[in-house]
C-alpha positions in Angstrom: -3.5 -17.2 10.2 -2.2 -14.8 12.4 -0.2 -17.8 14.5 1.8 -18.2 10.8 3.1 -14.1 10.9 6.2 -13.9 12.5 5.3 -11.4 15.9 7.5 -9.6 18.4 7.5 -11.5 22.0 5.9 -8.8 23.3 3.2 -5.8 22.3 4.3 -2.4 22.3 2.2 0.1 22.3 -3.0 13.8 -1.1 -6.3 12.0 -0.2 -9.0 15.4 -0.2 -10.6 15.5 3.5 -14.1 14.1 2.7 -16.9 16.9 3.4 -19.5 17.0 6.0 -19.6 14.7 9.1 -16.9 12.4 7.4 -14.0 13.6 9.9 -16.4 13.7 12.7 -17.3 10.2 12.0 -14.1 8.7 11.6 -13.4 8.6 15.3 -16.3 7.2 15.8 -15.3 4.0 13.5 -11.9 4.0 14.6 -13.2 3.6 17.9 -15.4 0.8 16.5 -13.0 -1.2 14.8 -12.6 -3.4 17.4 -16.0 -4.3 18.0 -16.3 -5.0 14.4 -17.4 -8.4 12.0 -13.8 -10.3 12.0 -12.3 -11.1 8.3 -14.6 -13.2 5.6 -13.4 -16.5 5.9 -12.0 -18.6 3.1 -11.3 -21.7 2.2 -7.5 -21.4 1.0 -5.2 -23.2 1.3 -2.6 -20.2 1.4 0.7 -19.7 1.4 2.1 -19.1 5.0 2.3 -15.5 5.0 5.7 -13.7 5.6 5.9 -10.1 5.4 8.6 -8.0 5.1 9.8 -4.3 6.3 10.2 -2.8 3.2 13.2 -0.7 4.0 15.1 -3.7 5.6 14.5 -5.8 2.8 15.6 -2.2 0.5 16.7 1.0 2.3 16.7 3.2 -0.8 12.9 3.1 -0.4 11.3 6.5 0.4 8.1 6.2 2.6 5.5 8.7 3.0 2.9 6.3 5.0 0.0 8.8 4.8 -2.5 6.7 7.3 0.4 7.4 10.0 -0.5 11.3 9.7 -3.8 13.2 9.3 -3.1 13.9 5.7 -5.4 11.1 4.3 -9.4 11.2 3.8 -9.8 10.7 7.5 -7.8 13.2 8.4 -6.1 11.0 11.8 -3.9 8.5 11.8 -5.2 5.1 10.9 -1.8 3.7 11.6 0.1 3.1 14.9 3.7 3.2 13.0 5.1 4.7 10.1 5.7 1.1 8.2 4.9 -0.6 5.6 4.8 -4.3 4.5 4.4 -6.8 1.9 4.9 -10.5 1.3 8.3 -11.8 0.8 8.0 -12.4 -2.9 6.4 -9.1 -3.8 8.6 -6.9 -1.8 11.7 -9.0 -3.2 9.9 -7.5 -6.6 9.2 -4.0 -5.8 12.9 -3.9 -4.7 14.2 -4.8 -7.7 11.6 -2.6 -9.7 13.0 0.5 -7.4 16.3 -0.8 -8.8 15.8 -0.5 -12.3 14.6 3.1 -11.9 17.9 4.4 -10.1 19.4 4.5 -13.3 16.7 6.4 -14.8 16.8 9.2 -11.9 14.1 7.6 -9.9 13.2 5.9 -7.0 10.0 4.8 -5.4 8.6 6.2 -2.7 5.6 4.3 -0.2 2.5 5.3 0.9 0.7 2.0 1.5 1.6 -1.8 1.4 -0.2 -4.3 4.0 -3.5 -3.6 5.4 -4.8 -4.7 8.2 -8.2 -5.8 7.4 -10.0 -3.8 10.6 -8.7 -0.9 8.3 -10.4 -1.6 5.2 -13.0 -1.7 7.2 -12.8 1.8 8.4 -12.1 3.0 4.8 -15.5 1.5 3.6 -17.5 2.6 6.5 -16.0 6.2 5.9 -16.2 6.3 2.0 -19.9 7.8 0.0 -21.7 5.6 -1.8 -20.4 7.3 -5.2 -17.0 6.9 -4.1 -16.6 2.7 -3.6 -14.8 2.1 -6.3 -11.9 3.7 -4.7 -11.5 1.6 -1.5 -11.8 -2.1 -0.8 -15.1 -4.0 0.3 -14.2 -5.4 3.3 -16.9 -8.8 2.9 -14.5 -9.3 0.0 -10.9 -8.3 1.5 -8.4 -6.7 0.0 -5.2 -7.0 -1.9 -3.6 -5.2 0.5 -4.8 -7.2 3.4 -3.2 -10.0 1.8 0.5 -7.9 1.6 0.4 -8.2 -2.4 -0.7 -4.7 -2.8 1.2 -1.5 -2.7 0.4 2.3 -2.8 3.4 4.0 -4.6 4.8 6.7 -7.0 8.2 7.9 -8.0 10.1 10.5 -6.4 13.3 12.5 -7.9 16.7 11.1 -6.9 18.4 14.0 -7.7 16.5 16.2 -5.3 14.8 13.9 -3.1 11.5 15.3 -3.8 8.3 13.7 -5.1 7.2 13.9 -9.0 4.0 15.6 -10.3 1.9 12.8 -11.8 -1.5 13.8 -13.3 -3.8 13.3 -10.3 -2.7 13.3 -6.2 -2.3 10.1 -4.2 -5.5 9.0 -3.1 -7.3 11.7 -4.5 -10.9 10.5 -5.7 -11.6 11.7 -9.3 -10.9 10.7 -13.2 -7.5 11.9 -12.4 -6.8 8.8 -10.7 -7.1 6.7 -13.3 -4.0 5.0 -15.6 -5.4 5.7 -18.5 -6.3 9.6 -17.6 -5.3 11.5 -20.6 -4.9 15.2 -18.6 -2.5 16.5 -16.9 0.5 17.3 -18.5 2.9 15.2 -20.9 5.7 14.9 -18.4 3.1 13.9 -15.5 1.9 11.4 -17.5 5.4 9.6 -18.9 6.4 9.3 -15.6 3.1 7.7 -14.6 4.0 5.3 -17.6 7.0 4.8 -16.5 6.3 3.8 -13.0 3.8 1.1 -14.7 6.4 -0.5 -16.6 8.6 -0.4 -14.1 6.0 -2.1 -12.0 4.6 -4.6 -14.5 7.7 -5.7 -15.9 8.4 -7.1 -11.9 4.6 -8.7 -11.9 2.7 -6.0 -10.8 -0.6 -4.9 -12.1 -1.9 -1.1 -11.5 -5.4 -1.1 -10.8 -8.2 0.2 -13.4 -9.2 3.5 -10.8 -5.9 4.5 -9.4 -2.4 4.8 -11.0 -0.4 4.3 -7.6 -2.3 1.0 -6.9 -0.5 -2.0 -7.7 -1.3 -5.8 -7.1 1.4 -8.5 -7.1 0.3 -11.3 -9.4 0.5 -14.0 -6.5 -2.3 -12.6 -4.4 -4.7 -15.1 -4.3 -1.9 -17.8 -2.8 -2.1 -15.6 0.4 -4.8 -15.2 3.3 -6.7 -11.8 4.5 -4.4 -10.5 7.5 -6.0 -8.8 10.3 -2.5 -8.2 12.5 -1.4 -5.0 14.0 2.1 -3.3 12.6 3.1 -3.6 16.0 3.0 -7.1 16.0 4.8 -8.1 12.9 8.8 -8.7 13.5 11.2 -7.2 11.4 12.1 -9.9 8.6 15.5 -9.1 7.4 18.3 -7.2 9.1 18.5 -3.5 8.0 21.3 -2.8 5.6 20.8 -6.4 3.9 20.2 -4.7 0.8 17.9 -5.5 -2.3 17.9 -8.7 -3.5 19.8 -9.7 -7.0 17.8 -9.4 -10.0 15.6 -12.5 -10.9 16.8 -14.5 -13.9 15.0 -14.4 -16.7 
């Protein structure tokens, strides 16, 4: 599968932290990732992967890639670069959703997109059994691994600041559920605005996470384990968002 993805010619070098020994174990999990069993075998057929750098496609998207920082539930980076990718049709749909929100005063802030399978394995191993609904089982793979899932929220175009939602990104509690009725009326309105914009472009919200959306064609793409450093830019910077899709 990796040969079908565009590579570079040369290699270049608010989830609340979990308690107890989880943070300490994170370092061991990262070190062991290279020795972990590989992704599950799949029969296909699949479309050839075409991962697109999201900000190359639409420069007005904002990035807040938590897994390239220590501001995540492991308390350490698992990505070497603060970049976000999706398969091209999903990326183009995301850009349309972003442009549709702008007249209402909001833009999309991206937390995560394509995720290598090895990172999904790290997350699964680090998560307690009673919180496993918030992470994907590596034995099945994640829609993030297929380049067809995105974690995101809204930001205010006037201030550049993220909006308040009923729960924090990557919070492992009922406040993360898309139907949660707590929080302020305004936070629920914004959560529902995000959901409506994404659903209009073929995405479906995950039942346990208001920020996680799966693209409709995810079954057509294989599970990948390609590091960010090996993914070539797919669109020249400044190309701008795609034209609206004809209905």
